[in-house]
Backbone atoms as SQL, in Angstrom:
CREATE TABLE atoms (id INTEGER PRIMARY KEY, chain TEXT, resi INTEGER, resn TEXT, atom TEXT, x REAL, y REAL, z REAL);
INSERT INTO atoms VALUES
  (1, 'A', 1, 'UNK', 'N', 133.636, 116.696, 77.353),
  (2, 'A', 1, 'UNK', 'CA', 132.394, 116.601, 76.620),
  (3, 'A', 1, 'UNK', 'C', 131.579, 115.376, 77.076),
  (4, 'A', 2, 'UNK', 'N', 132.234, 114.325, 77.513),
  (5, 'A', 2, 'UNK', 'CA', 131.559, 113.118, 77.934),
  (6, 'A', 2, 'UNK', 'C', 130.715, 113.339, 79.173),
  (7, 'A', 3, 'UNK', 'N', 131.185, 114.198, 80.092),
  (8, 'A', 3, 'UNK', 'CA', 130.441, 114.475, 81.305),
  (9, 'A', 3, 'UNK', 'C', 129.152, 115.226, 81.001),
  (10, 'A', 4, 'UNK', 'N', 129.200, 116.183, 80.077),
  (11, 'A', 4, 'UNK', 'CA', 127.989, 116.933, 79.696),
  (12, 'A', 4, 'UNK', 'C', 126.967, 116.030, 79.011),
  (13, 'A', 5, 'UNK', 'N', 127.468, 115.134, 78.177),
  (14, 'A', 5, 'UNK', 'CA', 126.567, 114.216, 77.479),
  (15, 'A', 5, 'UNK', 'C', 125.879, 113.292, 78.495),
  (16, 'A', 6, 'UNK', 'N', 126.618, 112.800, 79.462),
  (17, 'A', 6, 'UNK', 'CA', 126.051, 111.947, 80.500),
  (18, 'A', 6, 'UNK', 'C', 125.025, 112.711, 81.325),
  (19, 'A', 7, 'UNK', 'N', 125.334, 113.952, 81.677),
  (20, 'A', 7, 'UNK', 'CA', 124.398, 114.772, 82.448),
  (21, 'A', 7, 'UNK', 'C', 123.119, 115.018, 81.665),
  (22, 'A', 8, 'UNK', 'N', 123.231, 115.242, 80.368),
  (23, 'A', 8, 'UNK', 'CA', 122.056, 115.462, 79.529),
  (24, 'A', 8, 'UNK', 'C', 121.199, 114.207, 79.465),
  (25, 'A', 9, 'UNK', 'N', 121.837, 113.045, 79.337),
  (26, 'A', 9, 'UNK', 'CA', 121.084, 111.789, 79.284),
  (27, 'A', 9, 'UNK', 'C', 120.363, 111.526, 80.611),
  (28, 'A', 10, 'UNK', 'N', 121.038, 111.793, 81.705),
  (29, 'A', 10, 'UNK', 'CA', 120.425, 111.615, 83.009),
  (30, 'A', 10, 'UNK', 'C', 119.246, 112.550, 83.173),
  (31, 'A', 11, 'UNK', 'N', 119.375, 113.775, 82.712),
  (32, 'A', 11, 'UNK', 'CA', 118.288, 114.747, 82.808),
  (33, 'A', 11, 'UNK', 'C', 117.069, 114.291, 82.006),
  (34, 'A', 12, 'UNK', 'N', 117.304, 113.813, 80.803),
  (35, 'A', 12, 'UNK', 'CA', 116.207, 113.337, 79.961),
  (36, 'A', 12, 'UNK', 'C', 115.563, 112.104, 80.595),
  (37, 'A', 13, 'UNK', 'N', 116.376, 111.187, 81.082),
  (38, 'A', 13, 'UNK', 'CA', 115.842, 109.975, 81.695),
  (39, 'A', 13, 'UNK', 'C', 115.011, 110.311, 82.939),
  (40, 'A', 14, 'UNK', 'N', 115.490, 111.254, 83.739),
  (41, 'A', 14, 'UNK', 'CA', 114.746, 111.672, 84.927),
  (42, 'A', 14, 'UNK', 'C', 113.410, 112.305, 84.542),
  (43, 'A', 15, 'UNK', 'N', 113.422, 113.122, 83.506),
  (44, 'A', 15, 'UNK', 'CA', 112.192, 113.773, 83.038),
  (45, 'A', 15, 'UNK', 'C', 111.182, 112.732, 82.534),
  (46, 'A', 16, 'UNK', 'N', 111.651, 111.786, 81.747),
  (47, 'A', 16, 'UNK', 'CA', 110.772, 110.741, 81.210),
  (48, 'A', 16, 'UNK', 'C', 110.226, 109.882, 82.350),
  (49, 'A', 17, 'UNK', 'N', 111.092, 109.522, 83.286),
  (50, 'A', 17, 'UNK', 'CA', 110.654, 108.717, 84.424),
  (51, 'A', 17, 'UNK', 'C', 109.582, 109.460, 85.232),
  (52, 'A', 18, 'UNK', 'N', 109.769, 110.750, 85.460),
  (53, 'A', 18, 'UNK', 'CA', 108.786, 111.546, 86.200),
  (54, 'A', 18, 'UNK', 'C', 107.451, 111.589, 85.482),
  (55, 'A', 19, 'UNK', 'N', 107.485, 111.758, 84.155),
  (56, 'A', 19, 'UNK', 'CA', 106.238, 111.786, 83.382),
  (57, 'A', 19, 'UNK', 'C', 105.492, 110.454, 83.486),
  (58, 'A', 20, 'UNK', 'N', 106.219, 109.363, 83.385),
  (59, 'A', 20, 'UNK', 'CA', 105.597, 108.041, 83.465),
  (60, 'A', 20, 'UNK', 'C', 104.999, 107.823, 84.847),
  (61, 'A', 21, 'UNK', 'N', 105.743, 108.213, 85.883),
  (62, 'A', 21, 'UNK', 'CA', 105.263, 108.046, 87.250),
  (63, 'A', 21, 'UNK', 'C', 103.987, 108.855, 87.488),
  (64, 'A', 22, 'UNK', 'N', 103.969, 110.103, 87.025),
  (65, 'A', 22, 'UNK', 'CA', 102.765, 110.931, 87.197),
  (66, 'A', 22, 'UNK', 'C', 101.574, 110.356, 86.433),
  (67, 'A', 23, 'UNK', 'N', 101.809, 109.846, 85.237),
  (68, 'A', 23, 'UNK', 'CA', 100.728, 109.245, 84.443),
  (69, 'A', 23, 'UNK', 'C', 100.173, 108.012, 85.145),
  (70, 'A', 24, 'UNK', 'N', 101.052, 107.177, 85.689),
  (71, 'A', 24, 'UNK', 'CA', 100.600, 105.982, 86.402),
  (72, 'A', 24, 'UNK', 'C', 99.832, 106.355, 87.667),
  (73, 'A', 25, 'UNK', 'N', 100.308, 107.353, 88.402),
  (74, 'A', 25, 'UNK', 'CA', 99.606, 107.765, 89.618),
  (75, 'A', 25, 'UNK', 'C', 98.210, 108.290, 89.301),
  (76, 'A', 26, 'UNK', 'N', 98.068, 109.036, 88.211),
  (77, 'A', 26, 'UNK', 'CA', 96.746, 109.523, 87.804),
  (78, 'A', 26, 'UNK', 'C', 95.828, 108.356, 87.454),
  (79, 'A', 27, 'UNK', 'N', 96.373, 107.372, 86.726),
  (80, 'A', 27, 'UNK', 'CA', 95.553, 106.220, 86.342),
  (81, 'A', 27, 'UNK', 'C', 95.137, 105.420, 87.574),
  (82, 'A', 28, 'UNK', 'N', 96.055, 105.211, 88.500),
  (83, 'A', 28, 'UNK', 'CA', 95.727, 104.464, 89.717),
  (84, 'A', 28, 'UNK', 'C', 94.712, 105.214, 90.569),
  (85, 'A', 29, 'UNK', 'N', 94.845, 106.544, 90.630),
  (86, 'A', 29, 'UNK', 'CA', 93.885, 107.336, 91.402),
  (87, 'A', 29, 'UNK', 'C', 92.496, 107.236, 90.769),
  (88, 'A', 30, 'UNK', 'N', 92.434, 107.263, 89.440),
  (89, 'A', 30, 'UNK', 'CA', 91.147, 107.136, 88.753),
  (90, 'A', 30, 'UNK', 'C', 90.536, 105.758, 89.007),
  (91, 'A', 31, 'UNK', 'N', 91.362, 104.716, 88.999),
  (92, 'A', 31, 'UNK', 'CA', 90.859, 103.370, 89.277),
  (93, 'A', 31, 'UNK', 'C', 90.353, 103.266, 90.711),
  (94, 'A', 32, 'UNK', 'N', 91.083, 103.880, 91.656),
  (95, 'A', 32, 'UNK', 'CA', 90.647, 103.859, 93.056),
  (96, 'A', 32, 'UNK', 'C', 89.316, 104.587, 93.223),
  (97, 'A', 33, 'UNK', 'N', 89.160, 105.720, 92.541),
  (98, 'A', 33, 'UNK', 'CA', 87.901, 106.465, 92.627),
  (99, 'A', 33, 'UNK', 'C', 86.758, 105.667, 92.018),
  (100, 'A', 34, 'UNK', 'N', 87.008, 105.000, 90.897),
  (101, 'A', 34, 'UNK', 'CA', 85.968, 104.196, 90.266),
  (102, 'A', 34, 'UNK', 'C', 85.568, 103.032, 91.169),
  (103, 'A', 35, 'UNK', 'N', 86.532, 102.411, 91.806),
  (104, 'A', 35, 'UNK', 'CA', 86.251, 101.306, 92.725),
  (105, 'A', 35, 'UNK', 'C', 85.444, 101.807, 93.919),
  (106, 'A', 36, 'UNK', 'N', 85.835, 102.964, 94.453),
  (107, 'A', 36, 'UNK', 'CA', 85.119, 103.525, 95.598),
  (108, 'A', 36, 'UNK', 'C', 83.693, 103.909, 95.202),
  (109, 'A', 37, 'UNK', 'N', 83.516, 104.438, 94.000),
  (110, 'A', 37, 'UNK', 'CA', 82.176, 104.819, 93.546),
  (111, 'A', 37, 'UNK', 'C', 81.293, 103.582, 93.386),
  (112, 'A', 38, 'UNK', 'N', 81.880, 102.505, 92.854),
  (113, 'A', 38, 'UNK', 'CA', 81.108, 101.274, 92.704),
  (114, 'A', 38, 'UNK', 'C', 80.735, 100.689, 94.063),
  (115, 'A', 39, 'UNK', 'N', 81.651, 100.757, 94.995),
  (116, 'A', 39, 'UNK', 'CA', 81.388, 100.222, 96.333),
  (117, 'A', 39, 'UNK', 'C', 80.335, 101.055, 97.050),
  (118, 'A', 40, 'UNK', 'N', 80.352, 102.367, 96.828),
  (119, 'A', 40, 'UNK', 'CA', 79.383, 103.240, 97.479),
  (120, 'A', 40, 'UNK', 'C', 77.995, 103.095, 96.864),
  (121, 'A', 41, 'UNK', 'N', 77.937, 102.837, 95.568),
  (122, 'A', 41, 'UNK', 'CA', 76.635, 102.756, 94.912),
  (123, 'A', 41, 'UNK', 'C', 75.975, 101.393, 95.102),
  (124, 'A', 42, 'UNK', 'N', 76.769, 100.366, 95.353),
  (125, 'A', 42, 'UNK', 'CA', 76.206, 99.026, 95.543),
  (126, 'A', 42, 'UNK', 'C', 75.667, 98.922, 96.964),
  (127, 'A', 43, 'UNK', 'N', 74.386, 98.583, 97.112),
  (128, 'A', 43, 'UNK', 'CA', 73.835, 98.453, 98.458),
  (129, 'A', 43, 'UNK', 'C', 74.435, 97.242, 99.154),
  (130, 'A', 44, 'UNK', 'N', 74.708, 97.363, 100.437),
  (131, 'A', 44, 'UNK', 'CA', 75.269, 96.210, 101.149),
  (132, 'A', 44, 'UNK', 'C', 74.239, 95.091, 101.245),
  (133, 'A', 45, 'UNK', 'N', 74.726, 93.904, 101.119),
  (134, 'A', 45, 'UNK', 'CA', 73.842, 92.747, 101.198),
  (135, 'A', 45, 'UNK', 'C', 73.394, 92.585, 102.652),
  (136, 'A', 46, 'UNK', 'N', 72.096, 92.478, 102.875),
  (137, 'A', 46, 'UNK', 'CA', 71.628, 92.332, 104.255),
  (138, 'A', 46, 'UNK', 'C', 72.066, 90.977, 104.820),
  (139, 'A', 47, 'UNK', 'N', 72.497, 91.022, 106.038),
  (140, 'A', 47, 'UNK', 'CA', 72.927, 89.803, 106.712),
  (141, 'A', 47, 'UNK', 'C', 71.804, 89.371, 107.638),
  (142, 'A', 48, 'UNK', 'N', 71.152, 88.306, 107.264),
  (143, 'A', 48, 'UNK', 'CA', 70.045, 87.797, 108.076),
  (144, 'A', 48, 'UNK', 'C', 70.576, 86.686, 108.968),
  (145, 'A', 49, 'UNK', 'N', 70.290, 86.774, 110.241),
  (146, 'A', 49, 'UNK', 'CA', 70.734, 85.690, 111.119),
  (147, 'A', 49, 'UNK', 'C', 69.961, 84.417, 110.776),
  (148, 'A', 50, 'UNK', 'N', 70.611, 83.291, 110.920),
  (149, 'A', 50, 'UNK', 'CA', 69.922, 82.055, 110.606),
  (150, 'A', 50, 'UNK', 'C', 68.740, 81.852, 111.546),
  (151, 'A', 51, 'UNK', 'N', 67.680, 81.315, 110.990),
  (152, 'A', 51, 'UNK', 'CA', 66.479, 81.082, 111.784),
  (153, 'A', 51, 'UNK', 'C', 66.764, 79.975, 112.794),
  (154, 'A', 52, 'UNK', 'N', 66.506, 80.263, 114.049),
  (155, 'A', 52, 'UNK', 'CA', 66.772, 79.222, 115.049),
  (156, 'A', 52, 'UNK', 'C', 65.795, 78.066, 114.889),
  (157, 'A', 53, 'UNK', 'N', 66.340, 76.878, 114.891),
  (158, 'A', 53, 'UNK', 'CA', 65.516, 75.683, 114.759),
  (159, 'A', 53, 'UNK', 'C', 65.010, 75.292, 116.140),
  (160, 'A', 54, 'UNK', 'N', 63.877, 74.661, 116.163),
  (161, 'A', 54, 'UNK', 'CA', 63.315, 74.207, 117.433),
  (162, 'A', 54, 'UNK', 'C', 64.197, 73.082, 117.954),
  (163, 'A', 55, 'UNK', 'N', 64.854, 73.348, 119.059),
  (164, 'A', 55, 'UNK', 'CA', 65.765, 72.363, 119.627),
  (165, 'A', 55, 'UNK', 'C', 65.182, 71.840, 120.932),
  (166, 'A', 56, 'UNK', 'N', 65.537, 70.622, 121.273),
  (167, 'A', 56, 'UNK', 'CA', 65.065, 70.096, 122.550),
  (168, 'A', 56, 'UNK', 'C', 65.707, 70.879, 123.693),
  (169, 'A', 57, 'UNK', 'N', 65.073, 70.856, 124.830),
  (170, 'A', 57, 'UNK', 'CA', 65.587, 71.585, 125.990),
  (171, 'A', 57, 'UNK', 'C', 66.966, 71.055, 126.346),
  (172, 'A', 58, 'UNK', 'N', 67.933, 71.943, 126.562),
  (173, 'A', 58, 'UNK', 'CA', 69.285, 71.484, 126.853),
  (174, 'A', 58, 'UNK', 'C', 69.380, 70.862, 128.239),
  (175, 'A', 59, 'UNK', 'N', 70.314, 69.956, 128.369),
  (176, 'A', 59, 'UNK', 'CA', 70.557, 69.330, 129.664),
  (177, 'A', 59, 'UNK', 'C', 71.359, 70.291, 130.528),
  (178, 'A', 60, 'UNK', 'N', 71.631, 69.908, 131.766),
  (179, 'A', 60, 'UNK', 'CA', 72.337, 70.785, 132.707),
  (180, 'A', 60, 'UNK', 'C', 73.710, 71.189, 132.201),
  (181, 'A', 61, 'UNK', 'N', 74.480, 70.216, 131.671),
  (182, 'A', 61, 'UNK', 'CA', 75.832, 70.510, 131.191),
  (183, 'A', 61, 'UNK', 'C', 75.782, 71.403, 129.950),
  (184, 'A', 62, 'UNK', 'N', 74.871, 71.091, 129.031),
  (185, 'A', 62, 'UNK', 'CA', 74.744, 71.896, 127.820),
  (186, 'A', 62, 'UNK', 'C', 74.265, 73.301, 128.162),
  (187, 'A', 63, 'UNK', 'N', 73.385, 73.399, 129.146),
  (188, 'A', 63, 'UNK', 'CA', 72.871, 74.705, 129.534),
  (189, 'A', 63, 'UNK', 'C', 73.976, 75.566, 130.134),
  (190, 'A', 64, 'UNK', 'N', 74.847, 74.952, 130.929),
  (191, 'A', 64, 'UNK', 'CA', 75.939, 75.723, 131.526),
  (192, 'A', 64, 'UNK', 'C', 76.929, 76.176, 130.462),
  (193, 'A', 65, 'UNK', 'N', 77.163, 75.329, 129.441),
  (194, 'A', 65, 'UNK', 'CA', 78.035, 75.745, 128.336),
  (195, 'A', 65, 'UNK', 'C', 77.419, 76.896, 127.564),
  (196, 'A', 66, 'UNK', 'N', 76.099, 76.811, 127.318),
  (197, 'A', 66, 'UNK', 'CA', 75.416, 77.898, 126.617),
  (198, 'A', 66, 'UNK', 'C', 75.498, 79.189, 127.413),
  (199, 'A', 67, 'UNK', 'N', 75.287, 79.097, 128.688),
  (200, 'A', 67, 'UNK', 'CA', 75.353, 80.274, 129.547),
  (201, 'A', 67, 'UNK', 'C', 76.749, 80.887, 129.528),
  (202, 'A', 68, 'UNK', 'N', 77.758, 80.033, 129.562),
  (203, 'A', 68, 'UNK', 'CA', 79.143, 80.515, 129.509),
  (204, 'A', 68, 'UNK', 'C', 79.431, 81.195, 128.171),
  (205, 'A', 69, 'UNK', 'N', 78.969, 80.579, 127.067),
  (206, 'A', 69, 'UNK', 'CA', 79.176, 81.163, 125.744),
  (207, 'A', 69, 'UNK', 'C', 78.453, 82.499, 125.613),
  (208, 'A', 70, 'UNK', 'N', 77.226, 82.561, 126.133),
  (209, 'A', 70, 'UNK', 'CA', 76.474, 83.815, 126.064),
  (210, 'A', 70, 'UNK', 'C', 77.134, 84.905, 126.910),
  (211, 'A', 71, 'UNK', 'N', 77.695, 84.525, 128.042),
  (212, 'A', 71, 'UNK', 'CA', 78.405, 85.491, 128.887),
  (213, 'A', 71, 'UNK', 'C', 79.620, 86.041, 128.146),
  (214, 'A', 72, 'UNK', 'N', 80.390, 85.152, 127.509),
  (215, 'A', 72, 'UNK', 'CA', 81.554, 85.595, 126.742),
  (216, 'A', 72, 'UNK', 'C', 81.121, 86.490, 125.585),
  (217, 'A', 73, 'UNK', 'N', 80.023, 86.124, 124.947),
  (218, 'A', 73, 'UNK', 'CA', 79.506, 86.917, 123.837),
  (219, 'A', 73, 'UNK', 'C', 79.109, 88.310, 124.309),
  (220, 'A', 74, 'UNK', 'N', 78.458, 88.383, 125.468),
  (221, 'A', 74, 'UNK', 'CA', 78.072, 89.673, 126.030),
  (222, 'A', 74, 'UNK', 'C', 79.284, 90.526, 126.362),
  (223, 'A', 75, 'UNK', 'N', 80.349, 89.890, 126.839),
  (224, 'A', 75, 'UNK', 'CA', 81.573, 90.635, 127.142),
  (225, 'A', 75, 'UNK', 'C', 82.214, 91.172, 125.874),
  (226, 'A', 76, 'UNK', 'N', 82.187, 90.381, 124.802),
  (227, 'A', 76, 'UNK', 'CA', 82.739, 90.849, 123.531),
  (228, 'A', 76, 'UNK', 'C', 81.943, 92.030, 122.981),
  (229, 'A', 77, 'UNK', 'N', 80.626, 91.972, 123.130),
  (230, 'A', 77, 'UNK', 'CA', 79.795, 93.084, 122.669),
  (231, 'A', 77, 'UNK', 'C', 80.044, 94.320, 123.524),
  (232, 'A', 78, 'UNK', 'N', 80.164, 94.146, 124.833),
  (233, 'A', 78, 'UNK', 'CA', 80.412, 95.270, 125.730),
  (234, 'A', 78, 'UNK', 'C', 81.768, 95.908, 125.451),
  (235, 'A', 79, 'UNK', 'N', 82.736, 95.100, 125.026),
  (236, 'A', 79, 'UNK', 'CA', 84.070, 95.614, 124.714),
  (237, 'A', 79, 'UNK', 'C', 84.106, 96.294, 123.351),
  (238, 'A', 80, 'UNK', 'N', 83.037, 96.150, 122.564),
  (239, 'A', 80, 'UNK', 'CA', 82.983, 96.781, 121.251),
  (240, 'A', 80, 'UNK', 'C', 83.568, 95.926, 120.146),
  (241, 'A', 81, 'UNK', 'N', 83.880, 94.686, 120.432),
  (242, 'A', 81, 'UNK', 'CA', 84.450, 93.794, 119.424),
  (243, 'A', 81, 'UNK', 'C', 83.370, 93.291, 118.481),
  (244, 'A', 82, 'UNK', 'N', 82.175, 93.029, 119.024),
  (245, 'A', 82, 'UNK', 'CA', 81.047, 92.567, 118.216),
  (246, 'A', 82, 'UNK', 'C', 80.011, 93.673, 118.102),
  (247, 'A', 83, 'UNK', 'N', 79.384, 93.762, 116.938),
  (248, 'A', 83, 'UNK', 'CA', 78.264, 94.685, 116.777),
  (249, 'A', 83, 'UNK', 'C', 77.007, 94.020, 117.315),
  (250, 'A', 84, 'UNK', 'N', 75.932, 94.794, 117.450),
  (251, 'A', 84, 'UNK', 'CA', 74.682, 94.230, 117.940),
  (252, 'A', 84, 'UNK', 'C', 74.156, 93.143, 117.014),
  (253, 'A', 85, 'UNK', 'N', 74.292, 93.366, 115.690),
  (254, 'A', 85, 'UNK', 'CA', 73.801, 92.375, 114.729),
  (255, 'A', 85, 'UNK', 'C', 74.597, 91.078, 114.829),
  (256, 'A', 86, 'UNK', 'N', 75.928, 91.197, 114.968),
  (257, 'A', 86, 'UNK', 'CA', 76.752, 90.005, 115.110),
  (258, 'A', 86, 'UNK', 'C', 76.418, 89.279, 116.413),
  (259, 'A', 87, 'UNK', 'N', 76.192, 90.047, 117.466),
  (260, 'A', 87, 'UNK', 'CA', 75.840, 89.457, 118.757),
  (261, 'A', 87, 'UNK', 'C', 74.543, 88.664, 118.650),
  (262, 'A', 88, 'UNK', 'N', 73.533, 89.267, 118.023),
  (263, 'A', 88, 'UNK', 'CA', 72.236, 88.589, 117.891),
  (264, 'A', 88, 'UNK', 'C', 72.358, 87.323, 117.047),
  (265, 'A', 89, 'UNK', 'N', 73.163, 87.374, 115.988),
  (266, 'A', 89, 'UNK', 'CA', 73.324, 86.204, 115.114),
  (267, 'A', 89, 'UNK', 'C', 73.996, 85.070, 115.888),
  (268, 'A', 90, 'UNK', 'N', 75.067, 85.382, 116.604),
  (269, 'A', 90, 'UNK', 'CA', 75.773, 84.343, 117.368),
  (270, 'A', 90, 'UNK', 'C', 74.896, 83.821, 118.508),
  (271, 'A', 91, 'UNK', 'N', 74.122, 84.717, 119.132),
  (272, 'A', 91, 'UNK', 'CA', 73.247, 84.284, 120.211),
  (273, 'A', 91, 'UNK', 'C', 72.210, 83.296, 119.694),
  (274, 'A', 92, 'UNK', 'N', 71.665, 83.578, 118.514),
  (275, 'A', 92, 'UNK', 'CA', 70.679, 82.668, 117.936),
  (276, 'A', 92, 'UNK', 'C', 71.299, 81.297, 117.650),
  (277, 'A', 93, 'UNK', 'N', 72.556, 81.307, 117.179),
  (278, 'A', 93, 'UNK', 'CA', 73.236, 80.035, 116.901),
  (279, 'A', 93, 'UNK', 'C', 73.463, 79.257, 118.193),
  (280, 'A', 94, 'UNK', 'N', 73.891, 79.948, 119.238),
  (281, 'A', 94, 'UNK', 'CA', 74.155, 79.276, 120.516),
  (282, 'A', 94, 'UNK', 'C', 72.862, 78.709, 121.093),
  (283, 'A', 95, 'UNK', 'N', 71.797, 79.505, 121.060),
  (284, 'A', 95, 'UNK', 'CA', 70.537, 79.027, 121.620),
  (285, 'A', 95, 'UNK', 'C', 69.915, 77.904, 120.804),
  (286, 'A', 96, 'UNK', 'N', 70.226, 77.856, 119.499),
  (287, 'A', 96, 'UNK', 'CA', 69.674, 76.808, 118.655),
  (288, 'A', 96, 'UNK', 'C', 70.408, 75.483, 118.870),
  (289, 'A', 97, 'UNK', 'N', 71.623, 75.534, 119.381),
  (290, 'A', 97, 'UNK', 'CA', 72.388, 74.285, 119.544),
  (291, 'A', 97, 'UNK', 'C', 72.033, 73.563, 120.823);
């Protein structure tokens, strides 16, 4: 009789555990959908590149560093690592320095 009682308890515990798991999964799925809906409805904040400040003309050494940085930046954009907007923002920063 002890084995049947144990089997019955295990069956009930498994059933209760399954119900709780399904309820939690439904709640988490609803939270994920609500989060996704909020993210989709919120417009992305526009990223404006910083306005380049009027800088004095770079010297020979600074100009070569800028050229090297711009070349590396162009390679990153060509490789698809940087988007056009990111490229333009970084280029403006390099040229402003």
